[in-house]
C-alpha positions as CSV (number, residue, x, y, z in Angstrom):
1,M,-10.0,42.3,3.8
2,S,-8.7,38.8,3.2
3,N,-11.1,36.1,2.2
4,P,-10.5,32.9,4.1
5,T,-12.2,30.9,1.4
6,A,-10.0,32.2,-1.4
7,T,-8.9,29.6,-3.8
8,R,-5.6,31.1,-4.7
9,D,-2.7,28.7,-4.6
10,H,-0.5,29.2,-1.5
11,A,1.9,26.4,-2.5
12,A,4.3,28.9,-4.1
13,E,4.4,31.2,-1.1
14,D,4.1,28.8,1.9
15,P,7.6,27.3,2.6
16,A,5.9,24.3,4.2
17,F,4.4,23.4,0.9
18,R,7.0,22.5,-1.6
19,A,5.0,19.9,-3.2
20,D,6.5,17.5,-5.8
21,T,4.9,17.3,-9.2
22,L,3.1,14.0,-10.0
23,A,5.8,12.9,-12.4
24,D,8.5,13.7,-9.9
25,S,6.5,12.0,-7.2
26,V,6.2,8.8,-9.2
27,V,9.9,8.7,-10.1
28,L,11.0,9.5,-6.5
29,L,8.6,7.0,-5.1
30,L,9.8,4.2,-7.3
31,V,13.5,4.9,-6.5
32,W,12.9,5.0,-2.8
33,T,10.6,2.0,-3.0
34,V,13.3,-0.1,-4.5
35,A,15.6,0.8,-1.7
36,Q,13.0,0.2,1.0
37,R,11.8,-3.1,-0.4
38,L,15.3,-4.4,-0.9
39,I,15.8,-3.8,2.9
40,G,12.5,-5.5,3.7
41,F,13.2,-8.3,1.3
42,C,16.5,-9.1,3.0
43,R,14.8,-9.1,6.4
44,A,12.0,-11.3,5.1
45,I,14.5,-13.8,3.7
46,L,16.4,-14.1,7.0
47,F,13.1,-14.5,8.9
48,C,12.1,-17.3,6.6
49,R,15.5,-19.0,7.1
50,W,15.6,-18.6,10.9
51,L,11.9,-19.1,11.9
52,D,10.1,-22.4,11.9
53,P,7.0,-22.6,9.6
54,A,4.5,-22.4,12.5
55,V,6.4,-19.4,14.1
56,L,6.5,-17.7,10.7
57,G,2.7,-18.3,10.4
58,Q,2.2,-16.6,13.8
59,W,4.2,-13.6,12.7
60,D,2.2,-13.4,9.5
61,M,-1.1,-13.4,11.3
62,A,0.2,-10.9,13.9
63,L,1.3,-8.5,11.1
64,G,-2.0,-8.9,9.3
65,F,-3.9,-8.0,12.5
66,L,-1.8,-4.8,13.0
67,M,-2.4,-3.7,9.5
68,L,-6.2,-4.4,10.0
69,A,-6.5,-2.8,13.4
70,A,-4.4,0.4,12.9
71,P,-6.9,2.2,10.6
72,V,-10.0,0.5,11.9
73,S,-9.4,1.3,15.5
74,V,-9.2,5.1,14.8
75,L,-12.0,5.2,12.3
76,A,-9.4,6.0,9.5
77,L,-9.6,9.7,10.4
78,S,-6.2,10.5,8.9
79,S,-7.1,8.9,5.6
80,S,-9.3,11.9,4.9
81,F,-6.1,14.1,4.6
82,G,-5.6,13.1,1.0
83,R,-9.0,14.6,0.2
84,Y,-9.3,17.6,2.6
85,V,-5.8,18.9,3.5
86,E,-5.9,20.9,0.3
87,Y,-9.4,22.2,1.2
88,Y,-8.4,23.5,4.6
89,R,-5.0,24.7,3.5
90,R,-6.7,27.1,1.0
91,R,-8.8,28.4,3.9
92,R,-5.8,28.8,6.2
93,Q,-7.3,26.3,8.7
94,L,-4.8,23.4,8.4
95,R,-3.4,23.6,11.9
96,T,-7.0,23.4,13.3
97,L,-7.6,20.3,11.2
98,L,-4.4,18.6,12.4
99,V,-4.9,19.4,16.1
100,R,-8.5,18.1,16.2
101,T,-7.8,14.9,14.2
102,A,-4.7,14.2,16.3
103,V,-6.6,14.4,19.5
104,A,-9.4,12.3,18.2
105,T,-7.0,9.7,16.8
106,G,-5.1,9.5,20.1
107,L,-8.2,8.9,22.2
108,L,-9.6,6.3,19.8
109,A,-6.2,4.4,19.7
110,C,-6.0,4.3,23.5
111,A,-9.5,3.0,23.8
112,S,-8.7,0.3,21.2
113,V,-5.6,-0.8,23.1
114,T,-7.6,-1.1,26.3
115,V,-10.1,-3.4,24.7
116,I,-7.5,-5.7,23.2
117,A,-5.5,-5.9,26.5
118,S,-8.6,-6.7,28.5
119,A,-9.6,-9.7,26.4
120,P,-6.3,-11.4,25.4
121,R,-7.6,-15.0,25.2
122,W,-10.4,-14.0,22.8
123,F,-8.0,-12.1,20.6
124,S,-5.5,-14.9,20.8
125,R,-8.1,-17.4,19.4
126,L,-9.2,-14.9,16.8
127,I,-5.7,-14.1,15.5
128,F,-3.7,-17.4,16.1
129,G,-6.5,-20.0,16.2
130,T,-5.6,-20.9,19.8
131,P,-6.3,-19.1,23.2
132,D,-2.7,-19.8,24.5
133,E,-0.8,-16.8,22.9
134,I,-1.8,-14.2,25.5
135,G,1.8,-12.7,25.6
136,L,1.7,-12.1,21.9
137,V,-1.6,-10.3,22.2
138,W,-0.3,-7.9,24.8
139,L,2.7,-7.2,22.6
140,L,0.3,-6.5,19.7
141,A,-1.7,-4.1,21.9
142,G,1.4,-2.1,22.7
143,S,2.6,-2.0,19.1
144,L,-0.8,-0.8,17.9
145,L,-0.2,2.7,19.3
146,A,3.0,3.1,17.4
147,V,1.6,1.8,14.2
148,V,-1.4,4.2,14.4
149,A,1.0,7.2,15.0
150,Y,3.1,6.1,12.0
151,H,0.1,5.9,9.7
152,Y,-1.1,9.4,10.8
153,F,2.2,11.0,9.6
154,V,2.3,8.9,6.4
155,N,-1.2,10.1,5.5
156,L,-0.4,13.7,6.3
157,L,2.8,13.8,4.2
158,N,1.1,12.0,1.3
159,A,-1.6,14.7,1.4
160,L,1.1,17.4,1.4
161,R,2.7,15.7,-1.6
162,N,6.1,15.7,0.1
163,V,7.3,12.5,-1.5
164,R,10.9,13.1,-0.5
165,L,10.2,13.3,3.2
166,I,7.7,10.4,3.2
167,S,10.1,8.2,1.3
168,A,12.8,9.0,3.8
169,M,10.5,8.2,6.6
170,Q,9.5,4.9,5.1
171,V,13.1,4.0,4.6
172,V,13.8,4.8,8.2
173,N,11.0,2.5,9.1
174,S,12.3,-0.3,7.0
175,L,15.9,0.0,8.3
176,A,14.8,0.1,11.9
177,F,12.5,-2.9,11.5
178,A,15.1,-4.9,9.6
179,G,17.9,-4.0,12.1
180,L,15.9,-4.6,15.2
181,G,14.1,-7.7,13.8
182,I,17.3,-9.4,12.7
183,L,19.0,-8.5,16.0
184,L,16.2,-9.8,18.2
185,V,15.5,-13.0,16.3
186,W,19.2,-13.8,16.1
187,S,20.3,-12.8,19.6
188,W,17.2,-13.0,21.8
189,R,14.6,-15.6,20.6
190,A,13.5,-16.9,17.3
191,T,9.8,-16.4,17.9
192,A,7.0,-14.1,16.7
193,A,7.5,-12.0,19.8
194,S,10.8,-10.7,18.5
195,A,9.3,-9.7,15.2
196,I,6.3,-7.9,16.9
197,V,8.6,-5.9,19.2
198,A,10.8,-4.9,16.4
199,F,7.9,-3.8,14.2
200,G,6.3,-1.7,17.0
201,A,9.7,-0.1,17.8
202,A,10.4,0.7,14.2
203,S,6.9,2.3,13.8
204,A,7.6,4.4,16.9
205,I,10.9,5.6,15.6
206,S,9.4,6.5,12.2
207,A,6.5,8.3,13.9
208,A,9.0,10.3,16.0
209,F,10.7,11.3,12.7
210,G,7.4,12.6,11.3
211,L,6.6,14.4,14.6
212,G,9.9,16.1,14.5
213,W,9.3,17.5,11.0
214,L,5.8,18.7,12.0
215,V,7.1,20.5,15.1
216,R,9.7,22.3,13.1
217,R,7.3,23.3,10.4
218,W,4.3,24.0,12.6
219,E,4.5,27.8,12.5
220,L,4.8,27.7,8.7
221,L,1.5,25.8,8.3
222,P,-1.5,27.8,7.3
223,G,-3.5,28.4,10.5
224,D,-4.5,32.0,10.7
225,G,-7.9,31.6,9.3
226,P,-11.0,31.5,11.6
227,P,-11.3,28.0,13.1
228,P,-14.2,26.2,11.5
229,P,-17.0,25.1,13.9
230,H,-16.6,21.6,15.2
231,R,-19.9,20.6,13.6
232,E,-18.9,21.9,10.3
233,L,-15.5,20.2,10.3
234,W,-16.7,16.8,11.5
235,S,-19.7,16.8,9.3
236,K,-17.3,17.1,6.3
237,L,-14.6,14.7,7.6
238,V,-16.6,12.0,9.2
239,P,-18.8,10.9,6.3
240,F,-15.8,10.7,4.0
241,A,-13.6,9.0,6.7
242,A,-16.5,6.6,7.5
243,S,-16.5,5.5,3.8
244,V,-12.7,5.1,3.8
245,W,-12.9,3.4,7.2
246,L,-15.3,0.8,5.8
247,A,-13.2,0.5,2.6
248,S,-10.0,0.1,4.8
249,L,-11.8,-2.6,6.9
250,L,-12.9,-4.5,3.9
251,A,-9.6,-4.1,2.1
252,N,-7.7,-5.4,5.1
253,L,-10.2,-8.2,5.7
254,F,-9.9,-8.9,2.0
255,E,-6.1,-9.1,2.3
256,L,-6.2,-11.2,5.5
257,A,-9.2,-13.4,4.6
258,D,-7.2,-16.2,2.9
259,R,-4.8,-16.6,5.8
260,Y,-7.6,-16.4,8.3
261,M,-9.4,-19.2,6.4
262,I,-6.2,-21.2,6.4
263,V,-5.7,-20.9,10.1
264,H,-9.3,-21.6,11.1
265,Y,-10.7,-23.9,8.4
266,L,-7.8,-25.9,6.9
267,P,-8.0,-29.5,8.1
268,G,-5.5,-30.4,10.9
269,T,-4.4,-29.0,14.3
270,A,-3.8,-25.4,15.0
271,E,0.0,-25.9,14.8
272,Q,-0.3,-27.6,11.4
273,A,-2.6,-24.8,10.1
274,L,-0.1,-22.1,11.3
275,A,2.7,-24.1,9.5
276,Q,0.6,-23.9,6.3
277,A,0.1,-20.2,6.9
278,G,3.9,-20.0,7.1
279,N,4.1,-21.8,3.7
280,Y,1.6,-19.3,2.3
281,H,3.7,-16.4,3.8
282,T,6.7,-17.5,1.8
283,S,4.7,-17.5,-1.4
284,R,3.8,-13.8,-0.7
285,V,7.3,-12.6,0.1
286,L,8.1,-11.6,-3.6
287,P,4.6,-10.8,-4.8
288,L,4.1,-8.3,-2.0
289,L,7.0,-6.4,-3.4
290,L,4.7,-5.7,-6.4
291,V,1.8,-4.8,-4.2
292,S,3.9,-2.4,-2.2
293,V,4.6,-0.3,-5.3
294,A,0.8,0.1,-5.9
295,S,0.1,0.7,-2.2
296,L,2.6,3.6,-2.2
297,L,1.7,4.9,-5.6
298,S,-2.1,5.1,-4.9
299,P,-2.1,7.8,-2.2
300,V,0.6,9.8,-4.1
301,I,-1.7,9.9,-7.1
302,T,-4.8,10.8,-5.2
303,P,-4.0,14.5,-4.5
304,H,-3.0,15.1,-8.1
305,L,-6.2,13.5,-9.5
306,T,-8.2,15.4,-6.9
307,H,-6.6,18.7,-8.1
308,D,-7.7,18.0,-11.7
309,W,-11.1,17.0,-10.4
310,E,-11.6,20.2,-8.4
311,Q,-10.6,22.2,-11.5
312,G,-13.3,20.4,-13.5
313,R,-11.0,18.5,-15.7
314,R,-12.8,15.1,-15.4
315,D,-11.6,13.9,-18.9
316,R,-8.0,14.4,-17.8
317,V,-8.7,12.4,-14.6
318,S,-10.0,9.5,-16.8
319,M,-7.0,9.7,-19.2
320,R,-4.4,9.8,-16.5
321,L,-6.0,7.0,-14.4
322,N,-6.3,4.8,-17.5
323,L,-2.6,5.3,-18.3
324,Y,-1.6,4.6,-14.7
325,L,-3.5,1.3,-14.7
326,K,-1.9,0.2,-17.9
327,L,1.6,1.1,-16.9
328,L,1.2,-0.3,-13.4
329,C,-0.3,-3.7,-14.4
330,T,2.3,-4.1,-17.2
331,A,5.2,-3.3,-14.8
332,M,3.8,-5.7,-12.1
333,S,3.4,-8.4,-14.8
334,V,7.0,-8.0,-15.8
335,G,8.0,-8.3,-12.2
336,A,5.9,-11.4,-11.9
337,V,7.8,-13.0,-14.8
338,A,11.1,-12.3,-13.0
339,I,9.7,-13.8,-9.8
340,L,8.6,-17.0,-11.5
341,L,12.0,-17.4,-13.0
342,A,13.8,-16.8,-9.7
343,A,11.4,-18.8,-7.5
344,P,13.1,-22.3,-7.7
345,L,16.4,-20.7,-6.6
346,L,14.7,-18.9,-3.8
347,F,12.7,-21.8,-2.4
348,D,15.3,-24.6,-2.9
349,I,18.5,-22.8,-1.9
350,V,17.7,-19.6,0.1
351,F,14.7,-21.1,2.0
352,Q,16.6,-24.4,2.3
353,G,13.6,-26.4,0.9
354,K,11.5,-25.8,4.0
355,F,8.6,-24.2,2.2
356,S,7.8,-26.4,-0.9
357,G,4.1,-25.6,-0.3
358,G,4.8,-22.0,-0.9
359,L,6.4,-22.6,-4.3
360,A,3.5,-24.7,-5.4
361,V,1.0,-21.8,-4.9
362,L,3.2,-19.0,-6.1
363,P,1.6,-18.4,-9.6
364,G,-1.8,-18.0,-7.9
365,T,-0.4,-15.7,-5.3
366,L,1.1,-13.5,-8.0
367,T,-2.2,-13.4,-9.9
368,Y,-4.2,-12.0,-7.1
369,C,-1.5,-9.7,-5.9
370,V,-1.3,-8.0,-9.3
371,W,-5.1,-7.5,-9.3
372,F,-5.0,-6.4,-5.7
373,G,-2.4,-3.7,-6.4
374,T,-4.3,-2.5,-9.5
375,S,-7.5,-2.2,-7.6
376,M,-5.8,0.1,-5.1
377,V,-5.1,2.6,-7.9
378,A,-8.4,2.1,-9.7
379,Q,-10.3,3.2,-6.5
380,N,-8.9,6.7,-7.0
381,Y,-11.7,7.7,-9.3
382,L,-14.3,6.7,-6.7
383,W,-12.4,8.7,-4.1
384,C,-12.3,11.8,-6.3
385,A,-16.1,11.5,-6.9
386,E,-16.5,11.1,-3.1
387,K,-18.1,7.7,-3.7
388,A,-15.7,5.6,-1.7
389,R,-18.7,3.6,-0.4
390,L,-19.0,2.0,-3.9
391,G,-15.4,0.8,-3.5
392,S,-16.4,-0.7,-0.2
393,L,-19.3,-2.5,-1.9
394,A,-16.9,-3.9,-4.5
395,L,-14.6,-5.2,-1.7
396,L,-17.6,-6.6,0.2
397,A,-18.6,-8.6,-2.9
398,G,-15.0,-9.8,-3.4
399,L,-14.7,-10.7,0.3
400,S,-17.9,-12.8,0.1
401,V,-16.5,-14.6,-2.9
402,N,-13.2,-15.3,-1.1
403,V,-14.8,-16.7,2.0
404,G,-17.3,-18.8,0.0
405,L,-14.7,-20.3,-2.3
406,S,-12.2,-20.9,0.6
407,L,-14.8,-22.9,2.5
408,L,-15.4,-24.9,-0.7
409,L,-11.8,-25.4,-1.9
410,L,-9.6,-25.6,1.2
411,P,-10.9,-29.0,2.4
412,S,-10.5,-30.5,-1.1
413,L,-7.5,-28.8,-2.6
414,G,-5.6,-27.9,0.6
415,L,-3.4,-24.9,0.5
416,K,-3.8,-24.5,-3.3
417,G,-7.4,-23.5,-2.7
418,A,-6.4,-20.3,-1.0
419,P,-4.9,-18.4,-3.9
420,I,-7.6,-19.6,-6.3
421,A,-10.3,-18.2,-4.0
422,A,-8.3,-15.0,-3.5
423,G,-7.7,-14.5,-7.2
424,A,-11.4,-14.9,-8.1
425,A,-12.3,-12.4,-5.3
426,H,-9.8,-9.8,-6.4
427,L,-10.9,-10.0,-10.0
428,V,-14.6,-9.5,-8.9
429,A,-13.6,-6.5,-6.9
430,L,-11.6,-4.9,-9.7
431,V,-14.3,-5.4,-12.3
432,L,-16.9,-3.9,-9.9
433,I,-14.7,-0.9,-9.1
434,L,-14.2,-0.1,-12.7
435,G,-17.9,-0.6,-13.4
436,F,-18.9,1.8,-10.7
437,S,-16.4,4.3,-11.9
438,R,-17.8,4.1,-15.4
439,R,-21.2,5.0,-14.1
440,L,-19.7,8.2,-12.6
441,G,-18.0,9.2,-15.8
442,F,-14.8,7.2,-16.0
443,R,-14.0,6.0,-19.5
444,S,-11.8,3.0,-19.9
445,D,-10.6,1.7,-23.2
446,P,-10.0,-1.8,-24.6
447,G,-6.3,-1.5,-24.0
448,T,-6.9,-1.2,-20.3
449,W,-8.9,-4.5,-20.2
450,I,-6.3,-6.3,-22.3
451,V,-3.5,-5.4,-19.9
452,L,-5.6,-6.2,-16.9
453,S,-6.2,-9.7,-18.2
454,V,-2.5,-10.6,-18.3
455,P,-2.2,-12.2,-14.8
456,V,-4.4,-15.1,-15.9
457,V,-1.5,-16.3,-17.9
458,F,0.8,-16.6,-14.8
459,W,-0.5,-20.1,-14.2
460,L,1.0,-21.2,-17.5
461,G,4.5,-20.2,-16.4
462,P,7.1,-17.4,-17.0
463,W,7.8,-18.1,-20.7
464,A,4.1,-18.0,-21.7
465,T,3.6,-14.8,-19.7
466,M,6.7,-13.2,-21.3
467,A,5.4,-14.0,-24.8
468,V,2.1,-12.4,-24.0
469,L,3.8,-9.2,-22.6
470,I,6.1,-8.9,-25.7
471,A,3.0,-9.1,-27.9
472,I,1.3,-6.4,-25.9
473,V,4.3,-4.1,-26.0
474,F,4.7,-4.6,-29.8
475,E,1.0,-3.8,-30.2
476,A,1.3,-0.7,-28.0
477,I,4.1,0.6,-30.1
478,S,2.7,-0.1,-33.5
479,T,-1.0,0.7,-33.0
480,N,-3.2,2.8,-30.8
481,R,-5.2,-0.2,-29.5
482,I,-3.2,-0.6,-26.2
483,L,-2.0,3.0,-25.8
484,T,-4.0,5.9,-27.3
485,A,-2.3,8.6,-29.2
486,E,-2.9,11.0,-26.3
487,E,-1.3,8.6,-23.8
488,K,1.7,8.2,-26.1
489,G,2.1,11.9,-26.3
490,H,2.2,12.2,-22.5
491,L,4.7,9.5,-22.2
492,L,6.9,11.1,-24.9
493,Q,6.8,14.4,-23.1
494,A,7.7,12.8,-19.8
495,W,10.6,11.0,-21.5
496,L,11.9,14.1,-23.2
497,R,11.7,16.1,-19.9
498,Y,13.6,13.6,-17.9
499,R,16.1,13.0,-20.7
500,Q,16.8,16.8,-20.7
501,R,17.3,16.7,-17.0
502,F,19.7,13.9,-17.3
503,L,21.7,15.6,-20.0
504,T,21.8,18.9,-18.0
505,T,23.0,17.1,-14.9
506,A,25.6,15.1,-16.9
507,A,26.9,18.4,-18.5
508,W,27.1,20.0,-15.1
509,W,29.0,17.1,-13.7
510,R,31.5,17.0,-16.6
511,S,32.0,20.8,-16.2
512,S,32.6,20.4,-12.4
513,S,35.0,17.5,-13.0
514,R,37.1,19.6,-15.4
515,G,37.1,22.5,-12.9
516,R,38.5,20.2,-10.2
517,A,41.2,18.7,-12.5
518,P,44.8,19.3,-11.5
519,G,46.3,22.4,-13.0
520,K,42.9,24.0,-13.8
């Protein structure tokens, strides 16, 4: 008689589960992210060239609202997939999990859209600082359904560790948004409405892509186990999802707070405030490329760390997470140097000098974006320990710092006060996340803290930052203070493995080329 709770690994025998390894996931993710973000970058550049500062500010606030409302409106149910898909897969109950969460997500999303559409003036004032943008609110309400569906499939594919498919889905989303957005802004109207319609349509197209995959694979998904009682399933999912929901709410408020404070508390009219939000948006165009890498990397890492955690390898979780934090922060800091060097060309020529305020606050924006991205990955330890509420507490503390400092600095420093407040807030949150993780068994080392302190130097300019990074790399190679001997061993093994793959592929290609040569 089969045991539904057996812990044997079905990944090898279930065709639906051809999960990528963690190393492969990271490499594939980075390759696809480059392609995806290049598409998004080109679209953002054209938006900045074609849209007025106030209109760009409207679009920035609209996008921030959708990113906040999508997980919050459905109680972040699908975010629990990263933690519990493996649990229910092993018990042959995955189809039951997906059906029940899909129904609940759909009902919650429809209820949220109804609430938004029934109070458009209130939401217009909340989002845009004026009650007159009712039409944009209705467009946001319609787009919300598509964004929720898209996030559902993103979370599912992340949990299944199918990086190839999720990367393809995200590239489809980027291509659709860029194509539709550029077409509508150029040929219809250069307003935020065009961008909102394009974003909603792109999310719907991407969600349809994910739905098509799920329909084709449905019969292959484990579902022959006895369905768990509703009370048992929801008592497991809801507490975890509630913690993630709160974390998602706070994280999105955290990410939106600086722009919200600009729109509502910067001195001047609503239109002037939106124009400054447009300036702030341009300062984030390049830094958000760095954050996007972390936002995609974090959920990919979660199932692998969870696997180690469930096997009782807690020391391995600490070691791997430390290494990821060091590599991620170093890579993002290198990217920040490149951005600082390219910024004058971007703002003066590509943006046609329209957004000088954005150039002035760019170092501060880069600082908080690097810490923000690092925090996303650092929270994985709390998620593995099922203590996501501690991450929420850290974000709440950071959010309080952000709001308090913004109220103090915006009237006196103007737009420059926003990234200073945001930087202090993200640093507080990151330190608290690592502190809470340490109480639960996470062991950081001095090298981690040295690397995490690099963004402070961004304010001194690209050359000073480059000098600091060179010193850190030299120290990492010559001593064990930045990278431990064990971490160097893992990096060396990964390098040798991928080098061998490259050599094997190159040899096969040369052999194939000779076989196709004339006369052979």
